[in-house]
C-alpha positions as CSV (number, residue, x, y, z in Angstrom):
1,M,162.5,120.5,165.8
2,K,160.6,123.1,163.8
3,N,162.1,121.3,160.3
4,W,160.3,118.3,161.2
5,M,157.4,119.8,162.3
6,R,157.1,121.7,158.5
7,I,158.2,118.2,157.2
8,L,155.6,116.5,158.8
9,P,152.3,117.2,157.2
10,L,153.9,116.6,153.7
11,I,155.0,112.9,154.7
12,F,151.0,112.7,155.6
13,I,150.2,113.9,152.3
14,L,152.4,111.4,150.3
15,L,151.4,108.6,152.6
16,A,147.6,109.2,152.0
17,G,148.2,109.2,148.5
18,F,150.2,106.1,148.2
19,Q,147.1,104.5,150.1
20,V,144.7,105.9,147.7
21,D,146.4,104.7,144.3
22,S,147.0,101.3,146.1
23,A,143.3,100.7,146.6
24,Y,142.7,102.2,143.0
25,G,144.5,99.5,141.4
26,Q,143.3,96.8,143.2
27,Y,139.5,97.9,142.3
28,Y,140.7,98.0,139.0
29,G,142.5,94.8,138.9
30,K,139.2,92.9,139.9
31,K,137.2,94.8,137.3
32,K,139.4,93.6,134.9
33,K,138.9,90.1,135.7
34,K,135.4,90.5,136.1
35,K,135.3,90.9,132.2
36,K,137.8,88.4,131.4
37,K,136.0,85.7,133.6
38,K,135.0,82.4,131.0
39,P,131.4,80.2,131.5
40,T,132.1,77.3,133.6
41,T,131.8,73.8,132.3
42,E,129.0,73.4,134.2
43,K,127.1,76.5,132.7
44,V,128.1,75.1,129.2
45,E,126.7,71.8,129.6
46,R,123.7,73.0,131.1
47,T,123.3,75.1,127.8
48,R,124.0,72.0,125.7
49,T,121.1,70.5,127.3
50,S,118.4,73.0,128.2
51,P,114.9,71.9,128.0
52,D,114.6,74.1,124.6
53,S,117.2,71.7,122.8
54,K,115.4,68.4,123.9
55,S,111.9,69.4,123.4
56,S,113.6,70.1,119.3
57,R,115.0,66.4,119.3
58,E,111.6,65.1,120.7
59,T,109.1,67.4,117.3
60,A,111.8,66.2,115.0
61,K,111.4,62.4,115.9
62,F,107.4,62.4,115.8
63,T,107.9,64.7,112.5
64,D,110.2,61.9,111.3
65,K,107.7,59.3,111.4
66,L,104.9,61.1,109.7
67,W,103.5,60.6,106.3
68,Y,101.3,62.3,104.1
69,G,98.6,61.2,101.5
70,G,95.3,62.4,99.1
71,G,93.2,59.8,98.1
72,A,90.6,59.3,95.4
73,N,87.6,57.1,95.1
74,I,85.3,55.7,92.1
75,G,82.3,53.9,92.4
76,F,79.1,53.0,90.1
77,D,76.2,50.7,91.0
78,G,72.7,50.9,88.5
79,N,69.7,48.4,87.4
80,N,66.7,49.3,85.1
81,A,65.1,52.1,87.1
82,L,68.1,54.3,88.2
83,S,72.0,54.8,87.6
84,L,74.4,56.1,90.3
85,F,78.1,57.6,90.1
86,N,80.1,59.1,93.1
87,I,83.6,60.4,92.6
88,G,85.5,61.3,96.5
89,L,88.9,63.1,97.4
90,T,90.4,62.2,101.0
91,P,93.5,63.4,102.4
92,M,95.2,61.7,105.6
93,V,98.0,61.9,107.7
94,G,99.7,58.4,109.1
95,Y,101.8,57.7,111.4
96,K,104.6,55.4,111.5
97,I,104.5,52.9,114.6
98,T,106.5,51.0,113.2
99,E,108.1,50.8,109.4
100,M,105.9,48.5,108.4
101,F,102.2,49.6,110.7
102,S,101.0,52.8,110.7
103,V,97.6,54.5,111.5
104,G,96.1,57.9,111.0
105,P,93.0,60.2,110.5
106,R,91.3,61.1,107.2
107,I,88.7,63.3,106.0
108,G,87.1,64.2,102.8
109,F,84.2,64.5,101.1
110,N,82.1,62.7,98.5
111,Y,80.3,63.5,95.0
112,S,77.1,61.7,94.0
113,Y,75.5,61.9,90.9
114,I,72.4,60.1,90.3
115,K,69.7,59.5,87.5
116,G,66.7,58.4,87.5
117,T,62.7,58.6,86.6
118,G,60.4,61.0,89.3
119,T,57.0,60.5,90.4
120,D,55.9,62.6,87.6
121,F,57.5,60.5,85.2
122,N,60.1,63.0,84.1
123,I,63.7,61.7,84.2
124,K,65.3,63.2,87.2
125,K,69.3,64.3,87.5
126,V,70.4,64.6,91.4
127,Q,73.6,65.8,92.5
128,T,74.6,65.3,96.4
129,F,77.6,66.1,99.0
130,S,78.6,63.9,101.5
131,P,81.3,64.7,104.1
132,E,82.8,62.0,106.0
133,Y,85.9,61.6,108.2
134,G,87.4,58.5,110.3
135,A,90.4,56.7,110.6
136,F,92.7,54.2,108.9
137,A,95.4,51.6,109.4
138,R,97.9,49.8,106.8
139,F,100.8,47.7,106.9
140,K,103.3,47.4,104.3
141,F,104.5,43.8,104.0
142,L,106.0,44.5,101.0
143,P,107.9,47.5,99.5
144,F,105.3,47.7,97.1
145,L,101.9,45.9,98.4
146,F,100.0,46.8,101.5
147,A,97.0,45.9,103.5
148,H,94.8,48.7,104.4
149,A,91.8,49.0,106.6
150,D,89.2,52.2,107.5
151,F,86.6,53.0,109.4
152,N,84.5,56.2,107.9
153,R,81.6,57.9,109.6
154,T,80.1,59.3,106.4
155,T,76.9,62.0,106.5
156,V,74.5,60.7,103.1
157,E,72.6,62.6,100.9
158,F,70.7,61.2,98.7
159,P,67.1,61.3,96.6
160,D,63.6,60.2,98.7
161,F,62.3,56.9,96.7
162,T,59.5,55.0,96.7
163,N,59.2,51.5,96.8
164,Q,59.2,51.4,93.2
165,L,62.6,53.4,93.3
166,L,61.0,55.9,91.7
167,I,62.3,59.6,93.0
168,R,59.6,61.7,95.1
169,T,59.4,65.1,93.5
170,D,57.8,68.0,95.2
171,V,54.9,70.3,93.9
172,D,56.9,71.9,91.4
173,G,59.0,68.7,89.9
174,N,61.9,68.8,91.9
175,A,64.0,66.5,93.5
176,L,63.3,65.4,96.9
177,T,66.5,64.3,99.1
178,I,67.2,62.7,102.5
179,K,70.4,62.9,104.8
180,E,71.2,60.2,107.3
181,S,74.6,59.5,108.5
182,A,76.1,55.7,108.0
183,N,79.3,54.0,109.1
184,E,81.8,52.1,106.9
185,I,84.5,49.5,107.5
186,N,86.2,48.9,104.2
187,V,89.1,46.3,103.5
188,G,91.6,45.4,100.7
189,L,94.5,45.7,99.3
190,G,96.8,48.4,98.0
191,Y,99.7,49.1,95.7
192,T,102.2,51.8,96.0
193,S,105.4,52.9,93.6
194,G,107.6,53.6,97.0
195,D,108.8,56.6,96.1
196,V,109.4,59.4,98.6
197,L,106.9,60.9,96.5
198,G,104.8,57.8,95.0
199,Y,101.3,56.9,93.6
200,E,99.2,54.4,95.4
201,I,95.8,52.4,94.0
202,L,93.9,50.5,96.3
203,L,90.8,48.2,95.5
204,L,88.5,47.9,98.6
205,Y,85.5,46.1,100.1
206,D,82.8,47.5,102.7
207,V,81.8,44.6,105.0
208,L,78.9,46.6,106.3
209,A,77.2,47.6,102.7
210,D,73.8,46.4,102.0
211,N,74.1,44.9,98.7
212,T,70.7,44.5,98.2
213,A,70.1,48.7,98.9
214,T,69.8,51.0,95.9
215,L,73.1,53.0,97.0
216,G,75.1,50.2,98.6
217,L,78.6,50.4,96.5
218,P,80.3,47.2,98.3
219,F,83.5,47.2,95.7
220,K,85.3,51.0,96.0
221,F,88.5,51.6,93.7
222,R,90.7,54.7,95.0
223,F,94.1,56.4,94.1
224,G,96.2,58.9,94.8
225,F,99.3,60.2,95.9
226,N,101.8,59.8,99.2
227,Y,104.6,61.5,100.6
228,K,107.0,59.8,102.6
229,F,104.8,56.5,103.2
C-alpha cells in the first residue's frame, strides 16, 4: 500500500503533462490552419466587381467618346472710310453622342485691327481684343466632310464711330473705343483630313450679322486641327 501511495503522485503528474501537450497541439494545429485559409469564391467575385473597378470602366468609356480641336478664324471687311482685319483662336472639346453626331463647348479670343480716319482727320490705327464662349454641334456625314453650327457670346470692342464713319478721338488725339456684348450663330460646312490627328477647314456664315453694319463680318473662314474627331 505504501508503494502505491508513492507511485500515485507520479501517475498524476504524467497524466497532467499529457493533457497539456494535447491541448497545445490542438491550439497550434488550429493556428496553422488559419494561416493557410484561402479567400472564398464570394470574396474574389466581390473584388472583381468592386465599385472602384466599375467607376474606372465608366470613366474610360466617357473619355473614349471625347475628341479635341483647336480652330482659327480670319475675317476682313472695308469700305472707302476704313478697313478691318480680324483673327481669332478657339480651342474646343467634342463629345460623340454617336459616331456621326457630336456636341461640346468652345472658348476663344479675337484680335481686331481697324484703320480709319479720326475726327481730327488724322489716320487712326486701333487694336482690340475680344473674348468669346459658346457651344457647337457637328454632323460628320462623310469621313472627310461635316456640317457645323455654333452659338457664341462675344464681348466685342470696337472704335467709337460718328455717322460719317470717323473714329472719335479724345483731346489728346487718342481713338475712343466701345465694348458691347453680341451673339453669333454660325452655320456652314467643313473639311477634315480624317486622320487621328488631322486638320480641318471651315466656311461659315453668321446668320445674325448685320451686313449693313460697319463691323459686320457675315462670312468666316476657319482652319485648325483636331484629334480623334
